[in-house]
DSSP file (Angstrom, degrees, kcal/mol; ACC not computed):
  #  RESIDUE AA STRUCTURE BP1 BP2  ACC     N-H-->O    O-->H-N    N-H-->O    O-->H-N    TCO  KAPPA ALPHA  PHI   PSI    X-CA   Y-CA   Z-CA
    1    1 A M      >       0   0    0      0, 0.0     5,-2.3     0, 0.0     3,-0.3   0.000 360.0 360.0 360.0 -30.3    0.0    0.0    0.0
    2    2 A R  T > 5 +     0   0    0      1,-0.2     3,-1.2     3,-0.2     6,-0.1   0.875 360.0  55.4 -64.6 -35.6    2.9    2.3    0.7
    3    3 A C  T 3 5S+     0   0    0      1,-0.3    -1,-0.2     2,-0.1     0, 0.0   0.747 105.8  52.8 -68.5 -25.4    4.2    1.6   -2.9
    4    4 A L  T 3 5S-     0   0    0     -3,-0.3    -1,-0.3     2,-0.0    -2,-0.2   0.396 131.5 -87.6 -92.7   2.1    0.8    2.8   -4.2
    5    5 A G  T < 5S+     0   0    0     -3,-1.2    -3,-0.2     1,-0.3     2,-0.2   0.490  75.2 145.2 111.0   3.2    0.9    6.1   -2.3
    6    6 A A      < -     0   0    0     -5,-2.3    -1,-0.3     1,-0.1     2,-0.1  -0.491  46.0-123.2 -73.2 142.7   -0.6    5.5    1.1
    7    7 A T     >  -     0   0    0     -2,-0.2     4,-2.1     1,-0.1     5,-0.2  -0.332  22.0-108.6 -79.8 168.2    1.0    7.4    3.9
    8    8 A R  H  > S+     0   0    0      1,-0.2     4,-2.5     2,-0.2     5,-0.2   0.907 120.2  51.9 -59.7 -42.8    2.5    5.9    7.0
    9    9 A G  H  > S+     0   0    0      2,-0.2     4,-2.8     1,-0.2    -1,-0.2   0.876 108.3  50.0 -58.7 -45.6   -0.4    7.1    9.1
   10   10 A E  H  > S+     0   0    0      2,-0.2     4,-2.5     1,-0.2    -1,-0.2   0.915 111.8  48.3 -65.2 -43.6   -3.0    5.6    6.7
   11   11 A L  H  X S+     0   0    0     -4,-2.1     4,-2.3     2,-0.2     5,-0.2   0.916 112.0  49.7 -62.4 -44.6   -1.3    2.2    6.8
   12   12 A F  H  X S+     0   0    0     -4,-2.5     4,-2.4     1,-0.2     5,-0.2   0.940 112.2  48.1 -57.4 -48.8   -1.0    2.3   10.6
   13   13 A Y  H  X S+     0   0    0     -4,-2.8     4,-2.6     1,-0.2     5,-0.2   0.917 110.9  49.1 -60.7 -45.6   -4.7    3.2   10.9
   14   14 A L  H  X S+     0   0    0     -4,-2.5     4,-2.3     1,-0.2    -1,-0.2   0.902 113.4  46.3 -62.5 -42.7   -5.9    0.5    8.6
   15   15 A L  H  X S+     0   0    0     -4,-2.3     4,-2.2     2,-0.2    -1,-0.2   0.888 113.8  48.6 -68.8 -36.3   -3.8   -2.3   10.2
   16   16 A F  H  X S+     0   0    0     -4,-2.4     4,-2.0    -5,-0.2    -2,-0.2   0.924 113.0  46.8 -69.7 -42.4   -4.9   -1.2   13.7
   17   17 A I  H  X S+     0   0    0     -4,-2.6     4,-2.6     2,-0.2    -2,-0.2   0.895 110.3  53.8 -66.4 -40.5   -8.6   -1.1   12.7
   18   18 A E  H  X S+     0   0    0     -4,-2.3     4,-2.4    -5,-0.2    -1,-0.2   0.931 109.9  47.6 -58.1 -45.9   -8.3   -4.4   11.0
   19   19 A G  H  X S+     0   0    0     -4,-2.2     4,-1.8     1,-0.2    -2,-0.2   0.885 112.9  48.2 -63.2 -38.1   -6.9   -5.9   14.3
   20   20 A L  H  X S+     0   0    0     -4,-2.0     4,-2.6     2,-0.2    -1,-0.2   0.862 110.0  52.2 -70.6 -35.7   -9.6   -4.3   16.3
   21   21 A T  H  X S+     0   0    0     -4,-2.6     4,-2.4     2,-0.2     5,-0.2   0.912 109.9  48.7 -67.4 -40.5  -12.3   -5.6   13.9
   22   22 A L  H  X S+     0   0    0     -4,-2.4     4,-2.3     2,-0.2    -1,-0.2   0.876 112.1  50.2 -64.8 -36.7  -10.9   -9.1   14.2
   23   23 A T  H  X S+     0   0    0     -4,-1.8     4,-2.3     2,-0.2    -2,-0.2   0.942 111.5  46.2 -67.8 -47.0  -10.9   -8.8   18.0
   24   24 A V  H  X S+     0   0    0     -4,-2.6     4,-2.5     1,-0.2    -2,-0.2   0.909 114.4  48.7 -65.0 -41.5  -14.5   -7.6   18.3
   25   25 A L  H  X S+     0   0    0     -4,-2.4     4,-2.7     1,-0.2     5,-0.3   0.906 111.0  50.5 -63.6 -39.5  -15.7  -10.3   15.8
   26   26 A G  H  X S+     0   0    0     -4,-2.3     4,-2.3    -5,-0.2    -2,-0.2   0.895 111.4  47.6 -66.7 -38.1  -13.8  -12.9   17.8
   27   27 A I  H  X S+     0   0    0     -4,-2.3     4,-2.6     2,-0.2     5,-0.2   0.941 113.9  48.0 -64.2 -45.5  -15.4  -11.8   21.1
   28   28 A A  H  X S+     0   0    0     -4,-2.5     4,-1.9     1,-0.2    -2,-0.2   0.903 114.1  44.4 -63.7 -44.3  -18.8  -11.7   19.6
   29   29 A I  H  X S+     0   0    0     -4,-2.7     4,-2.6     2,-0.2     5,-0.2   0.894 113.7  51.0 -68.3 -39.7  -18.6  -15.1   18.0
   30   30 A G  H  X S+     0   0    0     -4,-2.3     4,-2.6    -5,-0.3    -2,-0.2   0.899 111.0  47.8 -64.9 -37.8  -17.1  -16.6   21.1
   31   31 A L  H  X S+     0   0    0     -4,-2.6     4,-2.7     2,-0.2     5,-0.4   0.887 111.3  51.6 -67.8 -37.0  -19.8  -15.2   23.3
   32   32 A C  H  X S+     0   0    0     -4,-1.9     4,-2.2    -5,-0.2     5,-0.2   0.928 113.2  43.9 -63.7 -45.3  -22.5  -16.4   20.9
   33   33 A F  H  X S+     0   0    0     -4,-2.6     4,-2.8     2,-0.2     5,-0.2   0.931 116.0  48.7 -65.8 -44.1  -21.0  -20.0   21.0
   34   34 A A  H  X S+     0   0    0     -4,-2.6     4,-2.2    -5,-0.2    -2,-0.2   0.959 118.6  36.5 -60.7 -53.8  -20.6  -19.9   24.7
   35   35 A H  H  X S+     0   0    0     -4,-2.7     4,-2.0     2,-0.2    -1,-0.2   0.853 117.9  51.5 -70.8 -35.7  -24.0  -18.7   25.6
   36   36 A G  H  X S+     0   0    0     -4,-2.2     4,-2.3    -5,-0.4    -1,-0.2   0.922 111.1  48.7 -67.3 -41.6  -25.6  -20.7   22.8
   37   37 A G  H  X S+     0   0    0     -4,-2.8     4,-2.8     1,-0.2    -2,-0.2   0.909 110.7  51.0 -62.7 -41.5  -23.9  -23.8   24.0
   38   38 A M  H  X S+     0   0    0     -4,-2.2     4,-2.5    -5,-0.2    -1,-0.2   0.868 109.8  49.7 -66.0 -33.3  -25.0  -23.2   27.6
   39   39 A E  H  X S+     0   0    0     -4,-2.0     4,-2.1     2,-0.2    -2,-0.2   0.903 112.3  46.9 -71.6 -39.2  -28.5  -22.7   26.4
   40   40 A L  H  X S+     0   0    0     -4,-2.3     4,-2.1     2,-0.2    -2,-0.2   0.897 113.7  48.9 -63.4 -42.0  -28.4  -26.0   24.5
   41   41 A L  H  X S+     0   0    0     -4,-2.8     4,-3.2     1,-0.2     5,-0.4   0.911 110.8  51.0 -64.7 -41.7  -26.8  -27.8   27.5
   42   42 A G  H  X S+     0   0    0     -4,-2.5     4,-2.4     1,-0.2    11,-0.2   0.903 111.3  46.9 -63.3 -40.6  -29.5  -26.3   29.8
   43   43 A N  H  X S+     0   0    0     -4,-2.1     4,-0.7     2,-0.2    -1,-0.2   0.881 115.8  46.6 -65.1 -38.7  -32.3  -27.5   27.5
   44   44 A W  H  X S+     0   0    0     -4,-2.1     4,-0.5     2,-0.2     3,-0.3   0.934 121.5  34.4 -70.9 -49.2  -30.7  -31.0   27.2
   45   45 A L  H  X S+     0   0    0     -4,-3.2     4,-1.7     1,-0.2     6,-0.5   0.826 111.4  62.4 -77.3 -32.0  -30.0  -31.4   30.9
   46   46 A G  H  X S+     0   0    0     -4,-2.4     4,-0.6    -5,-0.4    -1,-0.2   0.686  89.9  69.1 -68.7 -19.4  -33.1  -29.6   32.2
   47   47 A D  H  < S+     0   0    0     -4,-0.7    -1,-0.2    -3,-0.3    -2,-0.1   0.953 120.0   8.6 -68.2 -48.9  -35.6  -32.0   30.6
   48   48 A G  H  < S+     0   0    0     -4,-0.5    -2,-0.2    -3,-0.3    -1,-0.1   0.648 126.6  54.9-108.0 -15.4  -34.9  -35.0   32.8
   49   49 A Q  H  < S-     0   0    0     -4,-1.7    -3,-0.2     2,-0.1    -2,-0.1   0.603  93.9-124.6 -97.5 -15.4  -32.6  -33.8   35.6
   50   50 A G     <  +     0   0    0     -4,-0.6     2,-0.2     1,-0.3    -4,-0.2   0.587  62.1 140.4  81.2   8.9  -34.6  -30.9   37.0
   51   51 A L        -     0   0    0     -6,-0.5     2,-0.6    -9,-0.1    -1,-0.3  -0.531  44.9-145.9 -87.1 153.6  -31.7  -28.5   36.5
   52   52 A T        +     0   0    0     -2,-0.2     2,-0.5    -3,-0.1    -9,-0.1  -0.923  28.0 162.0-120.8 107.1  -32.1  -24.9   35.4
   53   53 A I        -     0   0    0     -2,-0.6     2,-0.4   -11,-0.2    -7,-0.1  -0.992  14.3-170.4-126.0 128.8  -29.2  -23.7   33.2
   54   54 A S    >   -     0   0    0     -2,-0.5     3,-0.5     1,-0.1   -15,-0.2  -0.960  24.8-161.3-122.2 133.6  -29.7  -20.7   31.0
   55   55 A G  T 3  S+     0   0    0     -2,-0.4   -16,-0.2     1,-0.2   -17,-0.1   0.507  90.6  68.9 -82.0  -5.8  -27.5  -19.3   28.3
   56   56 A W  T 3  S+     0   0    0    -18,-0.1     2,-0.4   -20,-0.1    -1,-0.2   0.526  76.3  98.7 -91.9  -5.5  -29.2  -15.9   28.6
   57   57 A A    <   -     0   0    0     -3,-0.5     2,-0.5   -22,-0.1    -3,-0.0  -0.677  60.5-155.6 -83.8 135.1  -27.8  -15.2   32.1
   58   58 A W        -     0   0    0     -2,-0.4     2,-0.2     3,-0.0    -2,-0.1  -0.923   5.5-143.2-112.9 132.4  -24.8  -12.9   32.1
   59   59 A A    >   -     0   0    0     -2,-0.5     3,-1.0     1,-0.1     4,-0.5  -0.623  20.4-123.5 -86.8 152.7  -22.2  -12.9   34.9
   60   60 A Q  T >> S+     0   0    0      1,-0.2     3,-1.1    -2,-0.2     4,-0.9   0.841 110.2  62.9 -61.9 -34.4  -20.7   -9.6   36.0
   61   61 A E  H 3> S+     0   0    0      1,-0.2     4,-2.1     2,-0.2    -1,-0.2   0.714  88.6  70.1 -68.3 -19.1  -17.2  -11.0   35.4
   62   62 A E  H <> S+     0   0    0     -3,-1.0     4,-2.3     1,-0.2    -1,-0.2   0.815  95.4  52.8 -68.2 -29.4  -18.0  -11.4   31.7
   63   63 A F  H <> S+     0   0    0     -3,-1.1     4,-2.0    -4,-0.5    -1,-0.2   0.855 109.4  48.8 -74.1 -33.6  -17.9   -7.6   31.2
   64   64 A V  H  X S+     0   0    0     -4,-0.9     4,-2.4     2,-0.2    -2,-0.2   0.889 110.8  51.7 -65.7 -39.7  -14.5   -7.5   32.8
   65   65 A L  H  X S+     0   0    0     -4,-2.1     4,-2.5     2,-0.2    -2,-0.2   0.909 109.5  48.7 -64.9 -44.2  -13.5  -10.3   30.5
   66   66 A I  H  X S+     0   0    0     -4,-2.3     4,-2.3     2,-0.2    -1,-0.2   0.913 112.1  49.1 -61.9 -43.4  -14.7   -8.4   27.4
   67   67 A A  H  X S+     0   0    0     -4,-2.0     4,-2.3     2,-0.2    -2,-0.2   0.935 111.8  48.9 -62.7 -45.2  -12.9   -5.3   28.5
   68   68 A G  H  X S+     0   0    0     -4,-2.4     4,-2.7     1,-0.2    -2,-0.2   0.907 111.4  49.4 -58.8 -44.1   -9.7   -7.3   29.1
   69   69 A L  H  X S+     0   0    0     -4,-2.5     4,-2.6     2,-0.2    -1,-0.2   0.862 109.7  52.0 -68.1 -34.9  -10.0   -8.9   25.7
   70   70 A L  H  X S+     0   0    0     -4,-2.3     4,-2.3     2,-0.2    -2,-0.2   0.902 112.0  45.6 -64.8 -42.3  -10.5   -5.5   24.0
   71   71 A V  H  X S+     0   0    0     -4,-2.3     4,-2.2     2,-0.2    -2,-0.2   0.925 114.8  47.4 -67.0 -44.1   -7.4   -4.1   25.7
   72   72 A T  H  X S+     0   0    0     -4,-2.7     4,-2.3     1,-0.2    -2,-0.2   0.914 112.3  50.5 -61.8 -44.3   -5.4   -7.2   24.8
   73   73 A G  H  X S+     0   0    0     -4,-2.6     4,-2.1     1,-0.2    -1,-0.2   0.913 111.2  47.5 -61.4 -43.6   -6.6   -7.2   21.2
   74   74 A S  H  X S+     0   0    0     -4,-2.3     4,-1.1     2,-0.2    -1,-0.2   0.890 112.3  48.8 -68.2 -36.2   -5.7   -3.5   20.8
   75   75 A L  H  X S+     0   0    0     -4,-2.2     4,-0.8     1,-0.2    -1,-0.2   0.889 112.6  49.1 -70.1 -35.1   -2.3   -3.9   22.2
   76   76 A T  H  < S+     0   0    0     -4,-2.3     3,-0.3     1,-0.2    -2,-0.2   0.832 108.9  52.6 -68.7 -32.1   -1.8   -6.9   19.9
   77   77 A A  H  X S+     0   0    0     -4,-2.1     4,-1.3     1,-0.2    -1,-0.2   0.726  98.9  66.9 -74.9 -22.0   -2.9   -5.0   16.9
   78   78 A L  H  X S+     0   0    0     -4,-1.1     4,-2.8     1,-0.2     5,-0.2   0.870  90.7  62.1 -67.6 -36.0   -0.5   -2.2   17.7
   79   79 A L  H  X S+     0   0    0     -4,-0.8     4,-2.1    -3,-0.3    -1,-0.2   0.937 107.9  37.8 -63.0 -51.2    2.6   -4.3   17.0
   80   80 A P  H  > S+     0   0    0      0, 0.0     4,-2.3     0, 0.0    -1,-0.2   0.871 117.0  53.9 -68.4 -32.8    2.1   -5.1   13.3
   81   81 A A  H  X S+     0   0    0     -4,-1.3     4,-1.9     2,-0.2    -2,-0.2   0.933 110.8  44.8 -63.6 -42.8    0.7   -1.6   12.8
   82   82 A W  H  X S+     0   0    0     -4,-2.8     4,-1.8     2,-0.2    -1,-0.2   0.873 112.2  52.8 -68.6 -37.6    3.8    0.0   14.3
   83   83 A Q  H  X S+     0   0    0     -4,-2.1     4,-0.7    -5,-0.2    -1,-0.2   0.909 111.5  45.7 -63.7 -42.3    6.1   -2.4   12.3
   84   84 A A  H >< S+     0   0    0     -4,-2.3     3,-0.5     1,-0.2    -2,-0.2   0.854 109.6  56.2 -70.7 -34.1    4.4   -1.4    9.0
   85   85 A Y  H 3< S+     0   0    0     -4,-1.9    -1,-0.2     1,-0.2    -2,-0.2   0.883 110.4  44.5 -64.6 -37.5    4.5    2.3   10.1
   86   86 A Q  H 3< S+     0   0    0     -4,-1.8    -1,-0.2    -5,-0.1    -2,-0.2   0.555  85.0 118.0 -87.9  -6.8    8.4    2.1   10.5
   87   87 A T    <<  -     0   0    0     -4,-0.7     2,-0.7    -3,-0.5    -3,-0.0  -0.407  61.2-137.6 -66.1 129.3    9.0    0.1    7.2
   88   88 A D     >  -     0   0    0     -2,-0.2     4,-2.2     1,-0.2     5,-0.2  -0.789   9.7-157.8 -88.6 116.0   11.2    2.0    4.8
   89   89 A V  H  > S+     0   0    0     -2,-0.7     4,-2.7     1,-0.2     5,-0.2   0.920  88.7  50.2 -64.5 -47.4    9.7    1.5    1.3
   90   90 A S  H  > S+     0   0    0      1,-0.2     4,-1.5     2,-0.2    -1,-0.2   0.890 112.0  47.8 -61.9 -36.7   12.9    2.2   -0.7
   91   91 A R  H  > S+     0   0    0      2,-0.2     4,-1.1     1,-0.2    -1,-0.2   0.889 112.6  49.0 -66.9 -40.9   15.0   -0.2    1.4
   92   92 A T  H  < S+     0   0    0     -4,-2.2     3,-0.2     1,-0.2    -2,-0.2   0.906 113.6  46.1 -68.5 -41.0   12.3   -2.9    1.1
   93   93 A L  H  < S+     0   0    0     -4,-2.7    -1,-0.2     1,-0.2    -2,-0.2   0.802 113.7  48.7 -71.8 -27.9   12.0   -2.5   -2.7
   94   94 A S  H  < S+     0   0    0     -4,-1.5    -1,-0.2    -5,-0.2    -2,-0.2   0.647  88.0  98.4 -88.8 -15.1   15.8   -2.4   -3.3
   95   95 A S     <        0   0    0     -4,-1.1    -4,-0.0    -3,-0.2    -3,-0.0  -0.490 360.0 360.0 -74.4 142.8   16.7   -5.5   -1.2
   96   96 A P              0   0    0      0, 0.0    -1,-0.1     0, 0.0    -4,-0.1   0.486 360.0 360.0 -71.4 360.0   17.2   -8.7   -3.2
């Protein structure tokens, strides 16, 4: 992208947003699978065992987990974005 005229800032921004998008999608899909699986498990076990398990219940700790995952994902997205920001285009194109 740098060879096609993108600035360092634009490349940094795009890579960082891509990392955050993957983080948010991963969190959303993971929560859907986890809560959906708990709901299916609750329906399966609740029929004959008398247990009440619901996938619709949210624990307070899940919000802390989501915040921690967002922070970790953003820090993880910073590394490749920073490396792309510091890449020298002329040196990269001239190396064999």
